[in-house]
N, C-alpha and C positions, 0 to 999 in steps of 0.2 A: 604938078610937082607934089610929091608926097613928103610929109613932114615926119621926122623921126620923133616918136613920143617916148622918151626915156623918163623914168621917175615914177612917182606915185601920185595918185590923185588925192585931193583933200579928204575924200570919203575913206579911202584906203588908210591914210594916216590916222584918222580919227578911230577907225576900227581897231588898228593896232594899239593905239593908246588905251582904248576901253578894255580890250582883252588883256593887255599888260597890267592894267590897274586891277582888274578882277583876279588875276593870278597872283600878283605881287603883294597886295595888301594882306590877304590871309597868311601868306608865307612870312611876311615881316612880323605879323602878330604872333605867329607860332614861334618864330625865332626869339622874339622878345620874351615870351613866356618861358622858353627853354633857358634863357639866360637867368631869369628870375628863379626858376626852380634849381638851377645849378648853384646859384649864389646861396640859396636857402640850405641846400644839401651840404655845401662846403661849410657854412656856418654851424650846422648841426655837428659835423665831424670835428670842427674846432672846439665846440662846447664839450663834446664827449672827451676829447683829448685833455682839455683843461680840467674837467672833473676827475678823470683818471689820475692826472698829475697831482691834483689836490689831495686825493685819498692816499697816494703814495707818500706825499710830503707830510701830511698830517700824522701818518703812522710813525714818522721819524722824530716827531717832537715828543718830549717826555710826557707820558700819559698823565702824570700827577699835575702838570700845568693846567690841563683842561679839567681834570677832576676837581681841582680847587675852585676854578671859576664856576663850574656847574654846581658844586656844593653851595657856593655863595648864592647863586641864582635860586637854587631850591629853597634855601633859607629865607629868601625874599618872596617865595611863592610864585616864581616865574617859570621854573621847571625846564628852561632851555637857555642856551646862550647862542647868540648870533656871532659867529666868528668872522671878523673883517679886519681891515687895516688898523682900526682903533683897538680892537681886541688884541692884536699882535703886540701892540706897545705895552700891554699890561702883563705879558708873560715875563717870568723872572729871568730866565737865561737869555743872554744876547744871541746865542746861536739859535734858540727857539724863535726869538723875535725876527731874526733875519730870514729863517726858513719860512715862517708864517707870512712875512711881507712878500716874499717871492711868490707865494701861492696866489696872492691877490694882485700882483703886478706882472703877470705873464703876458707875453705878446706872442701870438700864434698867427702866422701868415698875415701880419700887419693888422690883426684883430685884437682889440682889448675890450674888456667889459668893466664898467664902473660899478660903484657900490649899489646902484639901483638895479643893475642887470646881473649881478653875480653875488650870491649869498650862500653862506654855509651855516646850517643850524645843527646844534648838538643837544641831545637830551638823553636821559637815562634809558638803558635797554629795557628795563621793566618799569612800568608806571602803574600807579593806582588808577582806578576809573576816574576819580576826581581830578587827578593831574592830567590825564588824557583829555578829559572834557575841557579843562582850562586851556590846554594847548590848542584845541580846535576853536576855542572862542577868542583866542588872543589875536587881535587884528594887526599886531606888529609883525606877525609871521605872514609871509606872502600867501595870498589865497590859494595859489596852486600847490604850495607846500602843505597847507592845511588839508587840502583835498587829498593829497598823496598820503598824509598821515591817516586820514579817515578811511581811505580805501586799502590801506596796507593790512593784509590779513596777518602778516608777521607781527606787526605792532599790536593789533587787537588780540592776538592769541596769547600775548604775554601780560595782559592787563591783570593786575593783582596777583602776579605770579611771584616766583622766587626773586629776591632782591639781589641783583648782580652789580655791585659797585665797581667791579673791574671791567665793565663793558659799557661803552657809550655809543649810541646811534648817531650817525652823521648823515645829514641830507644836504647835498649840493644842488642848488637851483641856479640855472643860467638862462636868462631871457636873451636868446640869440638872434631873433628876427622880429621886426615890429609890424610889418604889414603883409600878411596877417600875423598876429602875435603867436610866436613859436617859442617854446621853452624846453629846457632839458632838465630832468630831475634824476639824480642818482643817489641811491641810499646805500650805506655801508656801515660797518662797525669798526671801532678801534678798541683795543683791549690792553689792559695792563699786563705786561709780560713778566 
């Protein structure tokens, strides 16, 4: 009598398991990396949108509000102001305070940035060499922003140039991803109209 041998042997099952493992593990690692890259890319886009919105909103606030704060900082030999939620409370007009608060309390795609991850710096358009060097040495400015200031040919080309009190430089810095550390820096100008 002949037996019907349906099914797989133990060796065949082990071979299938080994082959599946060899194929699936690299695919899963690739899939995980793709998710991480997509997340980082999305956070970059969010940071870019927030920075664009910040520049648009800052331009709507009365220039004299920031000019006054910056003149006070210059008088104290600080040569810059960090604009944040606390700075917003020092603005004179309620409408300016509300608009400024909205800049730092934005939510994009369920993503928010706190005061350690989202900073805005303002300083005069034209600086003396001494003021520029002091900015670079000031450790209260995020190191990546100091590097940006140092490497910006637009800033260094205006050192000891014409004094333009009607123009303020603005740098927005957003730390949008922690591992590895990724940040977004955008520079622009606001002017007295």
